[in-house]
N, C-alpha and C positions, 0 to 999 in steps of 0.2 A: 504494500500500500504506500503510495506517495501522496503527501499533502503539500501543495506548492502555492505560495502567494496568497495565503488566507489570513483573515483577521479573526482571532478568537477574542471576543470581548464579552465580559459578564458584568452584571451589577454587583452590589455588595453581597457576596456569597462566600463567607469565610470557610465553609466546610466542604470537604471532598476534593477530588482531583478533577481538573477540567478536561484534560486529555489523558486517557488511560490506554496504554498500549501493551499488547501481548503478541506473540507470533514473531516470525523471523522476517527480516528484510524491510521493516517499516522505515519510512523517511518523512521528516517534516522539514521543509526548507522555505526560505524567503517569506516567513510568516511572522505575525505579531500576536503576542499574548498579553492582554492587559484587562483591566477592569474599568468600568465607567464610574464606579464609586467603590471605596473600600479596598478589600484585598481578597485573595483566594488562598486556600491552603497549599495545594500543589498546582502549578500551571500544567506541568507535564509529569506523568507517573509511568515509569517503565516497570512492569511487574515481572515479565519474563520475555524471552526471545531476544531480538535485537532491534535497536532503534538508532537512527542517525538524525541528529538535529543540526541543521546547517543554515547559517545566515538568518537567524531568528532574533527578534527583539522581544525580550521577556521582562515584564515588570509587574508591580502590584501583587506580590506574592509573599507568603510566609516561606515557602520553599519553591524556588524556580523549577528545578527538575529533581525528582526523586527516583533513584534506581534501587528497587528492592531486590532485584535479581536480573538475570540476563546480561546483555552486553550493550553499553551505551557508547556512542561516538558523538561528541558534541564539539562542533567546529564553528569558528567565525561568527559567534553569536554574542549578543550584548545583553547582560543581566544588570538591571538597575532598579532603583526606587522600590526597594522592599517596603512592605507596608503591613502593619498589624495594629489593631487598636490597643492591645495590651502590651505595655513595654516589657513585660516579663516573658513574652512568647519567644521561643527559640526560632531563629530564622537562619536559613542557609540558601546561598545561591544555587549550588549543586550539592546534593547529598547522595552518597553511594552507601547503601546499607547492605547490599549483597550483589553477587554476580561475579563475572570474570571478563577480562579483556576489555576494560573501559579505556577510552581515549578522550581526553579533554585538551583541545589545542586551539590556539589562535583566537581565544575568546577574550572579551573584556567583561570582567565581573566587578562592577563598582557597587559593592554592597554597602548599605547604609551603616553609619557608625552609631553605636548605642552605648550608653553608660554601662559599665560592667556590673549590673546589679541583678539579683534573682537569677533566672535561667539565661538571661541575656549574656552572661559571662561565657556561654557556650556558642554564641552566635558566630557563624563563620561564612566566608565566601565559598569555600569548599570544605565539606565534611565527609570524611571516609571513616565510617564506624558502624559495623554490623549492629543491628538493632531488632528488637521484638521478634526473635525467632527466625530471622532471615538467614540466608546462607552466609558462608564466609565470603570475604572479598579477596580476589586474587587477580593480579595483573592490571594495574592502573598506571597509565602514563599521563602526566600533566605537563604539557610543554608549550612554550612560546605564548603564554597568556599574560594579560595584565590583570592582576588580582589585588584588590584593595578593599578595606573596610571590614565591617563586622567587628566583633571583639578580637577574633583571630582570623588571619587570612586563610589559613589552612589547618585543618585538624585531621590527624591520622591516629585513630584510637581503637584498638581491639578490645580494650577493657570496658567500653561503654555498655556492652551487654554482658560481659563477663564470661560468655560461653563460645564465642566465635573468634576467628582470626582474620587478620589483614596481612597479606603477603605480596611480594613482588610489586611494590609501588616505586615508580621513578618520577622524580620532579626535576625537569630540565628546562633551562633557559627562560624562566618566567621572570617577569618584573613585578615585584611586590611593592605596593604603595607604602607610604610612610605612616599610616595611621595606627596599625596594630602589629601583632606578632604572628609567628608560625608556631604551632604546638604539635609536637609529635610525642605521643604517650602510649604506653601499654604494648609497644611492639618490640 
């Protein structure tokens, strides 16, 4: 399935995922994901299979893309203007909670900066951390991106769930903005 040149726009609907994908060989490109009011939980959710996101503009989210399994390729996309009414809500530009052979390259992830209070201390532009019974995460390449904002630019944490692992992660030639830090824990 290929989705090309589409506008995904919702009103204030904070719960659920707006585009959920399963199956192999799915592509979303040249598309915009935004809300006319408020924010949405996940703009894009990969549950299994493979998904390529290319040249997309993604905003107004708690989590821009969530990969609970499968294989995600995200290229040349712009993540910006995270939004959530509760300042304690955990926000991620891209979160990888499971799956294999993920590629995140040539993106601009300008994640909003929040005061590190409550669960906001966990907010990150990219979060790699198996969670809620998902599979292990193996084989992630993060290269040639501009990454800034959140409380931490990048989180790699196999201890978040306490039962799964993160392995074979490569972080190459990225430019990290000057607002926050990189956190690598539990691996």
